[in-house]
Structures are given as C-alpha cells and as structure tokens.
N, C-alpha and C positions, 0 to 999 in steps of 0.2 A: 372514154371511158375504160373502154375495153383494157388499156392498156394498165391503167390503175388498177382495175382488178387484176391482171395478170400479174405486179411486182407484191401483190398482199399474199395472191398466192404462194410466189416466191419465197418471201418472207416466213410465212408459217412453213412453210417445209423443210427450209433452213433451221429451225427454232429447235435444238432440244429440248424434249421434254425436262420440265423441273425435275427433282428428287431431292425428298426431304435425309432426316437422319433417321436410320434404321432403329432398331427397338435394341440389338444390340452391339449397336454403339454407343450409345447412349447409356447401355449397362457398362461398355467397360468407363467409358470415364466416368461415370462415378465409384467405381471401383477401385480406379485410381486414385482420387480423389479422398475419398476414405482409406486409402493406405498411405495418403501424404499427411490427413491430417492424424493419422495414428502413431506416425513418426513424432512429428512436429509438436503437436497438444503434450506429451509429458516432459520435452524442452522447456515450453512456456510455460508451465504450471509453476517448474523447479525455480525460472527467474522470479514470478511472483511470489512464492516463500521468501528467497533472497531477497526481494525488494522490500516486503512487509519487515523482513529482519534487520535492515538496513536502514530505514526508517525509524524502527523503534530507537535503534544505537543512536539517531542523528538526536531525536526528541529529548532524550534520555543528555543528551551533552548540554543542548539548548535550555533546560530547565535545570543544568547542574549549576548552567554560567548565570541563569538568574538569581539560582539559592546564594552564591558565591557572594555574588554582585547585594543581595538582601545584607547578607552577614556584613560584609564591608560599610553597608550603611546603616545597619544597627547591633553592631557587634555581638549578634547569636542568629543561628540561626532558627526557622520557624519551629518549635512543639508538634511532637506526632502530630496532637488534637487539632493546634493550627491546621498542617497539612499543607497541600502545595498551595490551598486557596490563598494562603497571607502571600501571594508572590502576586495576584489580582487585587485582592479586597483588603482593607488595609484593617490589620486584627487589634488595632486602640495605638493608644500613645503607649501606654504603661511596656508594653512588649515592644515596639515598634517606632519608635521616638523620630525618627530621619525616613519613614515609607515612603515610597513613590510607585507607583504601578511596574513590576515586572515583568508582565504578560500580559498581554492583550485579552487573553482567553486562559484557560487550561487545554491540552490537547487532550486527545483521548490515542490512547494505542491502534498499529495498525490493524486490530482485532476489535476495535471500540469498545475497551476496557478501559477504566482509567488506570495513571500510573502511580504505583504505590509508593507511600515516600515513608521513613520510621529516621527519627530523627532521639538519641544518637542510636546508630545503626548498629546492625547486627555482624554483618560485613563489613563495614568501616567502621573508624571510629565516630567520625562526624555525623555523617546522614547515608541512608540508606533511599535509593531511587531505583525504581526496577520495574519493569514488566512481567507478569505471566507467563505472557506468551501466547502462542495460539487457541489454547487451552482454557484459559484463564483458571489455572490450578498451580499451586505451589509444586516445583520439580519439573520433570518433564527430559525429554530428549529434543534433539532438531528442530523441528517449529516450534513445540511444545516446551523448548524449552527454555528458563526465565531468563531476562534478559536485562542486568543490572546496573550501577556505574561501578560495581569491581571488575565488570567483566568486558566491559570492551573493546578489550583489543583482540 
C-alpha cells in the first residue's frame, strides 16, 4: 500500500495548478467582439434595406403579370375601386365575364403596407401599381422612395 500512496503523491506533485481566464483577458475579448460588431452591423443593415426594395420590385412584377392576365381574359384592367382584390375575388360577371383566381392572396409590401393600384394610372396610361416605401408616405428618397411599375429598372 505504501507504493500506491507514493505514486499518488508524485502525480499530485507533477500536476500543474488549473487557471481560468483573468478579467483583463475577458475584457479584451469583449472589446474585440464589439469592434467587429461595429464594423459588420452597418453592412448588414444596408443589405436588409436592399433586400426589401428588391422584394417589393419582384412583388410588383408578379402582380403586374396577374393584372395583364386579368386583362387578357376580361378585356380590361380592374377599376381603381375594384382594386387588386379583383385578382383574388370575382368582381362580378358584368365586370369580369371570364374571371378566374389570378393570385391566391394579396401580398403586403416588405414594410407590411398594402400595394397601391390606380387604373387608369397617372404615371402610366394603363395602370399604376406601387408601394410608398418604408415610410408608407408618397415621395421620399432611398429606402423611403416610392417603388412603382414605372420605375422598376
């Protein structure tokens, strides 16, 4: 038994003391993470805005396609009063004799507002289809600019 205790004593003597992170090391890591976040966050926020604008343009193109199919079937576009709802629910045989569902539902723009529709249009002769942008108000610049079927390029 004496030999077993001697081995245990040697192992304990050779073991190095455990040591954790110091407060300074933790602070340095936190500062580095903060600097990285400060550099990366503005780039990501800019990409989110660009993605929202791209999505709005895609939605407008899709709705525009549905409106053109409506016109092919019914020989005219829905009126402003009928609005985009005419693509989802039948406005009546007098207005749309060959109606069928053109959209399964009306999408909201990326800022949770409804897309606007005017027929005849003010920007184009047939119809205007647009979003007021992030601010939900007419006009604006950058992310708040109106996005319509007349300025998709």
